[in-house]
Backbone as a ProteinNet text record, in pm:
[ID]
protein_1_A
[PRIMARY]
MLLKQLPLAVQQLRCLSSATAAVTRLHRSVYCRMYPTVVVQPDGSTINIRYHEPRKIIKLPLDLSTLSEAERKSRMEARKPRKKVKIMEEVEDNFNAKKYMKYIKKNK
[TERTIARY]
-6698.7	-6835.7	-6857.3	-6794.2	-6811	-6752.2	-6639.7	-6577.2	-6665	-6742.2	-6828.1	-6941.8	-6982.2	-7091.8	-7047	-6918	-6868.3	-6849.6	-6859.7	-6833.9	-6689	-6664	-6532.1	-6425.4	-6459.6	-6362.3	-6315.6	-6404.4	-6367.6	-6284.7	-6312	-6235.5	-6089.8	-6065.6	-5930	-5846.3	-5908.1	-5830.8	-5738.2	-5622.3	-5526.4	-5494.5	-5450.8	-5405.1	-5255.3	-5222.2	-5083.3	-5017.6	-4894.6	-4815.2	-4672.1	-4585	-4446	-4380.6	-4426.9	-4368.8	-4406.1	-4530.9	-4572	-4519.1	-4504.4	-4452.6	-4306.2	-4232.1	-4091.6	-4075.8	-4172.4	-4160	-4218.4	-4326.3	-4393.9	-4354.8	-4413.6	-4386.2	-4481.3	-4458.5	-4549.9	-4675.5	-4792	-4917.5	-4972.4	-4925.1	-4968	-4996.6	-5086.5	-5110.8	-5013.2	-4969.8	-4872.1	-4748.9	-4634.6	-4510.3	-4429.5	-4402.6	-4312.8	-4170	-4073.1	-3933.2	-3881.1	-3835.5	-3778.7	-3636.2	-3547.8	-3407.5	-3370.7	-3289.9	-3247.3	-3153.4	-3181.8	-3107.9	-3085.2	-2974.5	-2943.9	-2968.3	-3046.1	-3072.1	-2991.1	-2907.7	-2827.4	-2891.7	-2931.5	-2994.1	-2886.7	-2923.4	-2822.2	-2745.4	-2805.4	-2734.1	-2639.5	-2637.4	-2546.1	-2610.5	-2732.8	-2799.8	-2842.4	-2854.7	-2888.2	-3014	-3086.9	-3208	-3200.6	-3236.2	-3244.8	-3387.5	-3403.4	-3536.3	-3536.5	-3655.5	-3669.1	-3698	-3622.6	-3633.9	-3659.7	-3736.5	-3775.8	-3664.4	-3552.9	-3437.7	-3320.6	-3235.1	-3120.7	-3011.7	-3016.9	-2916.8	-2863.5	-2737.9	-2680.3	-2709.6	-2698	-2708.4	-2776.6	-2857.1	-2919.8	-2884.8	-2825.4	-2787.7	-2883.4	-2953.7	-3049.1	-2975	-3025.1	-2953.5	-2963.7	-2864.3	-2857.5	-2922.4	-3003.6	-3067.5	-2968	-2915.8	-2812.7	-2867	-2997.9	-3054.9	-3050.5	-3034.9	-3029.6	-2888.4	-2786.7	-2648.1	-2607.5	-2502.5	-2446.6	-2368	-2329.3	-2260.3	-2125.5	-2052.1	-1920.7	-1935.7	-2034	-2055.4	-2102.4	-2188.7	-2238.7	-2124.4	-2034.9	-1922.1	-1828.2	-1801.2	-1712.5	-1775.5	-1907.5	-1976.4	-1973.4	-1993.3	-1991.5	-1851	-1748.1	-1610.5	-1579.3	-1633.9	-1608.9	-1678.3	-1785.7	-1858.1	-1787.2	-1706.6	-1638.3	-1531.9	-1511.4	-1406.3	-1268.2	-1181.4	-1046.4	-965.2	-882.3	-797.7	-676.5	-642.7	-526.2	-401.5	-304.2	-178.2	-84.9	-39.7	55.1	196.2	274.8	413.1	502.3	569.3	660.6	802.9	862.6	997.7	1096.8	1196.6	1303	1428.2	1476.4	1592.9	1718.2	1803.5	1930.5	2033.3	2091.7	2190	2328.7	2394.4	2532.1	2627.9	2594.2	2675.8	2800.6	2916.1	3042.2	3105.5	3112.2	3165	3316.3	3387.4	3533.5	3572.8	3482.4	3509.4	3522.5	3459.1	3458.2	3548.5	3629	3717.5	3825.9	3862.6	3968.1	3923.8	3793.7	3742.3	3726.4	3740.4	3726.6	3860	3859	3981.3	3998.4	4123.5	4154.3	4204.8	4152.1	4198.1	4315.9	4421.2	4538.3	4555.2
-2046.6	-2013.3	-1863	-1801.4	-1658.8	-1580.1	-1627.4	-1557	-1556.9	-1660.9	-1667.4	-1566.6	-1528	-1433.9	-1289.6	-1261.2	-1124.5	-1089.7	-961.6	-921.6	-951.7	-959.7	-995.7	-894.2	-766	-661.8	-677.7	-715.1	-732.3	-859	-962.6	-1086.1	-1065.3	-972.5	-951.4	-861.9	-797.4	-714	-801.9	-750.6	-824.8	-744.9	-813.8	-747.7	-719.9	-598.9	-564.7	-502.1	-536	-475.6	-463.7	-412.1	-398	-534.4	-638	-771	-833.4	-820.3	-881.9	-804.5	-675.7	-596.3	-629.6	-668.5	-702.3	-841.6	-928.4	-1066.2	-1084.8	-1015.8	-1036.6	-929.6	-939.7	-842.4	-724.2	-622	-508.8	-550.8	-523.3	-566	-452.1	-446.1	-341.4	-404.1	-343.5	-390.3	-323.8	-200.8	-130	-104.9	-150.7	-133.9	-20.6	80.8	185.4	143.9	192.5	152.5	217.5	135.1	183.8	128.2	206.5	169.6	152.2	51.3	35.2	148.7	210.7	328.3	318.3	369.2	372.5	513.9	526.1	655.3	659.7	763.6	781.2	891.5	856.5	953.7	1035.3	1150.2	1236	1168.3	1068.3	1000.3	891.8	868.1	771.4	639.1	614.7	489.3	490.7	372	361.4	277.1	307.1	234.7	207.1	86.7	52.7	76.9	160	191.8	174.9	189.5	197.3	342.4	397.1	538.2	549.2	650.3	661.6	707.8	756.6	796.8	703.5	677.8	589.5	660.8	646.3	703.9	594	603.7	504.7	539	667.8	707.1	842.3	858.7	986.7	1017	1132.4	1171.8	1280.5	1252.7	1349.1	1459.4	1583.4	1694.4	1688.8	1746.1	1750.9	1878.4	1870	1987.4	2054	2169.9	2237.4	2294.4	2315	2371.7	2272	2142.7	2042.4	2021.9	2078.9	2059.3	2161.1	2128.2	2224.1	2329.7	2434.7	2545.4	2501.4	2419.2	2374	2282.7	2191.3	2102.2	2180.1	2278.5	2360.4	2436.3	2490.8	2567.6	2478.4	2355.9	2265.5	2219.7	2197.6	2158	2270.2	2393.6	2507.2	2529.4	2507.5	2519.9	2412.3	2291.8	2182.8	2208.3	2283.7	2314	2416.4	2501.7	2606	2544	2600.5	2545.6	2573.3	2477	2492.4	2581.4	2664.4	2754.6	2677.5	2698.6	2633.7	2711.4	2637.7	2698	2700.4	2819.3	2832.9	2828.2	2736.7	2722.1	2786.3	2889.8	2959.9	2917.5	2837.9	2792.1	2877	2921.6	2996.7	2911.5	2869.5	2781.1	2867.4	2849.4	2921.4	2830.7	2880.1	2801.3	2853	2784	2822.4	2705.9	2626.8	2511.9	2559.8	2509.9	2545.1	2417.6	2406.3	2286.3	2273.5	2383.8	2378.4	2309.3	2307.4	2244.8	2093	2033.8	1889.2	1843.5	1932	1897.1	1797.7	1793.9	1704.1	1557.8	1531.1	1394.3	1337.6	1419	1373.4	1321.8	1200.7	1140.9	1182.8	1210.8	1248.2	1124.9	1098.6	984.8	1027.2	946.3	977.7	883
-1456.6	-1477.8	-1469.9	-1372.4	-1351.9	-1468.2	-1526.1	-1637.5	-1762.2	-1781.7	-1900	-1892.4	-1774.2	-1758.4	-1778.7	-1757.8	-1771.7	-1918.5	-1953.8	-2092	-2131.4	-2262.1	-2314.7	-2274.6	-2272.4	-2236.5	-2092.9	-2005.5	-1863.9	-1847.3	-1926.2	-1917.1	-1957.5	-2050.7	-2100.4	-2010.4	-1912.3	-1819.2	-1736.9	-1708.7	-1629.3	-1504.7	-1405.7	-1283.8	-1303.6	-1346	-1375.2	-1253.3	-1232.6	-1126.4	-1177.4	-1094.7	-1136.6	-1156.7	-1085.6	-1099.1	-1233	-1273.6	-1399.3	-1518.6	-1505.6	-1616.9	-1643.4	-1541.4	-1559.5	-1618.9	-1597	-1641.9	-1781.8	-1813.3	-1941	-2040.9	-2159.1	-2264.5	-2252.4	-2332.2	-2337.1	-2412.4	-2360	-2420.8	-2506.1	-2629.6	-2721.9	-2857.5	-2929.7	-3065.3	-3162.2	-3133.7	-3215.9	-3130.1	-3178.4	-3104.1	-3166.7	-3090.6	-3139.9	-3105.1	-3180.3	-3160.2	-3033.5	-2941.2	-2816.1	-2802.8	-2743.9	-2732.9	-2586.1	-2553.5	-2414.2	-2375.1	-2262.5	-2216.9	-2066.6	-2019.7	-1877	-1826	-1719.6	-1655.9	-1526.8	-1512.7	-1392.3	-1309.7	-1188.9	-1099.5	-1028.1	-969.6	-905.1	-791.9	-726.2	-617.6	-668.2	-800.8	-858.9	-893.9	-851.1	-884.3	-1030.7	-1090.2	-1231.9	-1249.9	-1358.8	-1395.3	-1544.5	-1585.8	-1727.5	-1773.8	-1877.7	-1929.9	-2080.5	-2139.9	-2285.3	-2318.7	-2416.7	-2451.9	-2601.2	-2641.6	-2781.9	-2873.9	-2820.4	-2901.1	-2871.1	-2970.7	-2945.1	-2865.6	-2734.9	-2645.1	-2555.9	-2518.5	-2428.3	-2282.6	-2248.6	-2108.6	-2098.5	-1994.1	-1962.6	-1818.4	-1794.5	-1659.4	-1611.7	-1503.8	-1450.9	-1376.5	-1382.6	-1319.1	-1166.8	-1102.9	-956.9	-908.6	-804.1	-746.9	-651.5	-691.2	-611.3	-480.9	-472.8	-349.3	-234.2	-262.6	-156.1	-102.2	-167.3	-124.7	-19.8	55	149.4	70.5	138.1	70.8	13.5	88.6	40.7	-81.6	-78.1	-191.8	-314	-292.4	-402.7	-468.4	-385.5	-438.7	-519.9	-469.7	-542.1	-673.5	-676.3	-799.6	-902.4	-857.1	-949	-1005.9	-925.2	-973.2	-1077.2	-1056.9	-1151.4	-1285	-1285.6	-1409.6	-1496.2	-1435	-1511.1	-1600.9	-1718.4	-1805.4	-1747.1	-1764.6	-1711.1	-1802.7	-1743.3	-1820.4	-1870.9	-1995.7	-2052.9	-2012.5	-1967.5	-1925.1	-2045.3	-2079.6	-2190.2	-2133.8	-2185.9	-2141	-2245.4	-2204.2	-2293.5	-2255.8	-2341.6	-2314.2	-2391.9	-2319.8	-2382.9	-2373.4	-2486.3	-2488.3	-2498.9	-2402.2	-2405.2	-2472	-2578.6	-2652.6	-2620.1	-2528.9	-2494.6	-2521.2	-2624.3	-2661	-2734.5	-2692.1	-2754	-2809	-2942.9	-3006.9	-2986.8	-2970.8	-2954.7	-2824.1	-2729.6	-2600.6	-2614.6	-2715.2	-2734.3	-2848.7	-2903.5	-3015.3	-2972.6	-2846.2	-2800.9	-2801.6	-2809	-2809.4	-2950.9	-3050.9	-3188.9	-3237.9	-3294.7	-3347.8	-3491.1	-3527.2	-3665.4	-3736.1	-3854.7	-3936.2	-4023.2	-4026.6	-4107.3	-4218.6
[MASK]
++++++++++++++++++++++++++++++++++++++++++++++++++++++++++++++++++++++++++++++++++++++++++++++++++++++++++++

């Protein structure tokens, strides 16, 4: 009885919470294309969201001011590009074929 007395706009309002949003669909008249994406937070936890661009994963940046000095230093070292080690091999050729001539059989 009470619902019939209220205007139509008020009747259509819903009590939305995080529980109902997870169970029901999005209540929109126009649906924009959203892609399932995983968001990785700095502490390592992950959240599944809908994102407007087709991405698989989004990694949020770490706030370096919250880290200790040792952790900050190790993170900064890991960000630097690694130097490529050039290996210069010098092959010494001191092979003497005459040394192995006694093992070769001669066909007659």
